[in-house]
N, C-alpha and C positions, 0 to 999 in steps of 0.2 A: 090186570092183577099184578102184583108183585111177584117176582122169584125170591123166596125167603131162604134162609140158611137150612131150613129143614130139608130142601129139596137138593138132590146130589147134582148140583151143577157148579162147574168151576167158576173162578172169579173172571177169567177171560170171556167166558161164555155169558155171564151176568152183565159185563160191560158191552158186549155186543148187542145184547138184548136191549139195553139202555140207549145205545146209539140208533138202534131200529124204531125204537119208540118215539124218540125225540121229534122225528118228522110228523108223527101223528098227533103228539102233544100240542106241536106248534100250530097244527090246523084247527084246533078247537077255537070255537068263537067265545066272546066273552061271556054270553049266557050260558054256554055249556060248561065253562069254567067256573063259573059262581054256583051253578046248580050242583055241581060235583062237591064243591067246597061246602056247601051247606048240608048236604047229605052225610059228608064225611063228619062235620061236626056233630051232627045228631047221632051218629052212630058211635063216636067217641064217648058221648056222656051215656048213651043207653047200654054200653058195654063196659062201663068203668069197673064194675066188680071183678071182671075178669083182669083187667089192668092192673088193678090194685093187688090181687093175688099174685101176679106174676112178679109185681115190684117187691111185695113182700119177700118172696123166694129170691130175689136179687140182694135185698138187704141182709137176709140172714147169711148169706154166703160171702159177702163183700169185703168183710172185715174193716170197713170204713167207720171212722167215728167223727163226732163233732161236725165242723162245717162241710166236710167232704161227704159225710152221710147225708146231710141235709140237701146236697145237691143232688143225690140219688133219689131221694124220698119223693114219692107221689102221694097225694092226698085227694080226697073228693074235690076239695076246692081246687087244687092245682089242675086236676083233669078238667075241671069245668072252666077254668081259665084258659087251659089249652083250646077247648072248644071255641070259647069267646074270641081267642086270637084268630082262629079259622074263619069265623063268621065276619070278623072285623077285615080280614083280608078280601072276603068276598064282596064286602061293601065298598072297597077302595076302587077308584079308577083303574082301568086296565092299561098298563103302559105299552102293550104290544099294539104295533101298527100305528101309533101315534106319529104324527108328522112333526119332526124337530125343526125342519127348515124346508123351503121351498122356493125356487127362483127360475127364471127363464133365462136360458143360453141366448147369446145374440142371433144364433141360427134358428131360434124357434123351439128348441127342445125344451121341456120341462124336466127340472132336476129337483128331486125329492128326497130328503134324508128321513128315514123313519126308523122307529125302534123295532128289534127283532129279539127273538130268544137267543141265550148264549148256546143252548144246545144240550150237553150232558154236563150236569154239576156233580163234582164229587165232594163229600164233607166227611172229614174225620174229626170226631169229637169224644169227649170223656163224660162219663158219670150222668149228665143231666138227660133224662129221657124226653123231657118237654121239647128239647131241640128236634127230635125227631119228627114230630108233628109239624112244628113250626117251619121246619125246612121243606117239608113235603108241601106244605100249603103254599108257601112262597113259590116253589118251583112250579107248582101246577098252575097258579095264577100268571105267571110269566111264560108259560108254555115250555118250560124245560123239563127234561127227564132228570131224575136224581139217584145218585149212587150213596148209600149211606155206610159208614163204617164207624159204629158206635164202640163204646169201650165195653170190655168183658163183664165188667161189674154191673153193667144194664142189660145185659144180653136178653134176658127173658122179658123185661119191660119192653125193649126196642121191638122184639119180634112180635108180641102181641099187638103193639101200637101199628106196626106195619101191616100185619094181618087185617086190622080193622080198616085202615086206609086204603089198602089195596083191594079191598072187597067192595068198595064203592062201585055200584052199577054204572057201567059207561066209561070207567076209567081205561085209558088206553093200555093195553097189555104190555107189561115190562117198563113202564113209566118209572115205577119204584123197585129199586134193588138194594137188598140189604146183605152186606157182605159179613162173612165170618169173623167175629170178634175173638174167637179162641186163639188166633195165630197172627202173628205179625206179617206172614206172608200176604196176607190180602191188602196190608197197607202198602207194602213194597209193590205189589202189582198195580194197585190203583195210581200211584204217584209216577209209575212208568208208563202208564197207558196213553202216550201221546197219539192223537189220531183217533182215539174212541172217548175220551174225556177231555171237555174244553176248559175246565177251571177246576182247581182244587181249592178247597176252603178249610185249613186246619182251624179247630176251636177247642181250645183246652189250656194246659199249662205251658210254660215257657220251653220245656223241653220237647213237648210234641210239636209245637209251632216250630221251633229252631230246625228239628230233625226233617219236617216236611218242607220247609223252605230251602235247606241245603241239599235235599236229596231229590226232589221232584223235577222231572223233566217235563211236566204239565204246568202250564201258568198257575201261578198261586196268588189269591188274594189272602193276605196275612191278617188274621185276626190277633190283636196284641193282648199280651198279658197286661194287667193293670195296676201298676205301681202309680196309684192316684195321690193326689195332694190337697190338702186345704191349707191356704195361707190366710191367717187371722192378722190383718193390717192394723196399724196404729189407731185408726179411726172406726173400727169395727164396734157395733152394738154387742155386747157380750151376750145378752140373752139370744140373740140371733146367732151369733158365733156358736153358742153351745147347741143348739138345736140343729145346726148344719152338721158340725162335726160328730155329734152323736148319731145323728141319722145315717151320714155318710159311712161311718165305721161300723155301727151295729145293726143296721136295719136287716141286712142279709150280708155278712162279712164273707162269705165264700164265693161272691160273685166278682167279676173283674172291675165293675165301677165303683166297688166299695174303696173308700179312702184308707190308704195305708200309713200316710205320713201327715204330720201337722207341723207347719212351720208358723211360728209367731214373732211379731215384729218386737225387737228389744224393748222398746219404750213401754209396751204394755205387758211384757212377759212376767215381771214380778207380781202383777195383779191377776193376770188371766191363767197363767199355768198352773198354780195350785189349784184354782177352781175348776178347770177342765180337766185336770189329772183325777180329782176326786171323783167328778161325774163319771169319767169313763171307767174307772176302776169300779165304780158301783155297778156298772153294767158288765162287769167281768173282763174288762179290756187288759191285757198285758201291756205294760208300757215300758218303753225303752227312751233314751234320751241322750243328747250330747251334754257335756259338762254343764254348760250354763242352764239347761232345762232341768238337769238332776239337781241342781243347786236350789233351784226355784220352786220344786214340786212340793214343798211342804211335808205333810205326813205321809204323802204316797210316794212309795220307793219306786223309782224309775231305774231299771237295769242299763247299765252302760251300752249306747249303740255303737255297733262296731261299723267299720266302713261298708261292709257288704250290707248291712241293714238299709242303708239309703237306696238301694237299687232292688230291694227284695220285694216281692209280691207275697205277703203273708197268706191271704186267703182265710184267715182266722180272726178271733178276736185279739189282735195285736196291733200295736201302733207306736211308732216312733216319732217323737218330737225335736223339733230343732228350732233354737232362737237364731233369727237373722236381723241384719242391721236395718234393712229398708226394702221396699218392693223390688229394686233391681237385684238385691241379693236373692230374693225369694225366686224371681224369674229365673235366675242364673242356676240356682239349686235345681229347680224343676227341669229345666232343659238340659241339665247334665243327667239327672239320675231317673227322671220318669220314663215310663214306656211310650209317652206320647198318646195316652188313652184320655183320661179326663183329670182336669184338674180346676180349683175353685179358688177365688179371692172372696174373703168376706171383708167389706170396706165400706164407708160412707163418702170416701174420696173418688169422685168421678174420674179425674185425671189418673190417679192410681189404677182404677178400675180398667179404664180404656187402655192403658199401658199394659197392664195384664193381659187383657183379652187379645190385643194385638201381637204380644211379643211370645207368649207361651206357645210352643210349637207342638199342641196337641190336638187330636182329633175334636175333642169337646172341650171348651173352656167356659167356666162359669163365674158370674158375679152375684153374690148373696143368693146362692142356691145350692143344693147338695149335688154331688157327683152321681149319686144314684139314678139321676135322671137319664143318663146315657143310655137308651134303650130305644129299640125300634117302635114299640107300643107307645111308650112315652112321648115319642117325637111324633106321633101320629101316622106311623107307617104300617100299623097291624104288627105282626110278629117281625124278625129280623133273622138274617142268616149270621149275624155275628157283628162286631165292632171292629172294622178295619181301621189299623193304626200307620197303615202305610199311605202314600200318596197316589199310587196307581193301581187299580183303575179306579177306586173310590176310596173315601176317607170317612169314619165316624160309622154310625149303625147304617147297614146297607140292607135293603129290602128289594122292593119291586123294581124301581128304576134301575139300581145298581146291578139286578141280576139280568140286565138286557145288554145288547150290542146295538150296533147300527147297520144300515146298508142304505145304498143309493138306489132309487128307482128313476130311471130316465125314459121319458115318453117322447118319441119323434114321429115324424110323418116323411121319413126316407131320407134324413140327413146323413152325409157322408163326410169324412174329414179330408179337407183338400191337402 
């Protein structure tokens, strides 16, 4: 079972319990882990009324509105999706114990490199209670213990979800630890717990991520904010471009893989910008633009885009539009202003597409598809711990394989080094 915040246990004690539990979780067989995951998924669905009730209380006191409220909101369908994600993880191959490489030393020793758990994973996140279950399931499948520090706005939702998950019969005691979200002290203790916690994953806005990266003494896998772009090239099919831009911006604007900026090739800008501006406005999108985009927007009023707009992650129904001279200028703009998360080109020109795919320095780069697909489940990984925008230890959606390390197992028959 987990130790939840309702119990009078200090953060330090919780971290020590997680460290003790990590060894027991690592010993679970694949069959045991899958059985626990399936039981957990069933419990989440069967106890969804209590989760919805806790979430409603969170919503009433959160003060959040619009897209940020949507991040906190749970529905019956979203809870069912959580359970489905857990079952998907159970169905995936177990990465633990997989042999990555094996060879024979000249003296006869067998050297084998195998995947092993990281140990204790700490995750700090905001608003989205689905992250609680996603990360617990991934940690369990990879044989890791997990320490969760969610946002206070989702406090009751997270507590109820952890109670359900931790009550799974057979789950190693202490594997799931939920820290007190009412005080920042728990964040400080978590990011300073070198020796007890093996890695910290911050998931949320740029402010949270930057704070953790700059202050943690525990290694950090940085999940990036999403200032994502769509570039509509001169040969783009307008109907395809419309569908991609509208989906990338409006399908769920509060998430990190939603598009925030639209770049349009100057040769098609007079025809395409008024068209897409009208369609975006009809979806309730607030539009901003550079001088060229504003001149071409027709009856739709674009507010002047300031320099800071180009680097901002809006996380709401807002988009800035810029006219660019060619694919090289689009790439240069993206590599200057993006958060290296997800960026897309819409084009019929394969040469331009391949150049964009190679040259845009982001974790996920698309040709003729929406940025909204940058997601562990969409990539076939089940759920995810986040989207890494750094280059070490992993990049892009990281799930099972990325939540492991490796070690070498060497088998000899008495060899000594001369």
